[in-house]
C-alpha positions, 0 to 999 in steps of 0.5 A: 369433836373436830372442827369442819373446814370452811368451804368456799364457792365462787361463781360469775354473776355477770352483768345485771340491770334493773330488777333481776333475780338470778339463781346461781348455786344449788346447795349440794347433797352431803354424803354425811348426815350434815344436811344443808349448809350454813353460810358463814360469809357472802361477798360480791366483787365487781370489775367496775363501779356500780350502785345497787341494792342486792339481795342474796336469796333462797330460790327454792328447789325448782330454780325458777325466778321466784324468791322463796326467802331472803338470806341477806342484803347489801345496799352498796356503791361497789368500787371496782375490784373491792369485795363487799360483804352481804349481811346474812340474816338466814344462814342455814340453807337446805340441800337442794336449795338454789341460792340466787342474787337479785338487784333492786330497781335502778341497780346494775352490775358490771359484766365482771361481777362474781359472788363468793360464798363461804360455808360449812356443812350442816347447822 
């Protein structure tokens, strides 16, 4: 059995303030029997200092603003241009699922904020 290569996707999150849920990436359908993806790592990097309680969320398949379940969390004071890792608690996500980020009340993110997801196909 051969090992899968680690895949990554980077997306701009942009500025967020207050309690906001933002869908950012849809887990693609695989051309193989792998199904969804297993998240190996998730990071956030901000262009400016910020303090926020962040959640990485499963937002279902309809891309609304409702959160279906929590994937991981990060309670952090972000330093400009220093990536910080989310703590992932639910790694496997089905194909077609939207992954999103939410900020807690009183939190904010700089306009130059990005999220990096590292994953492998399947479980």
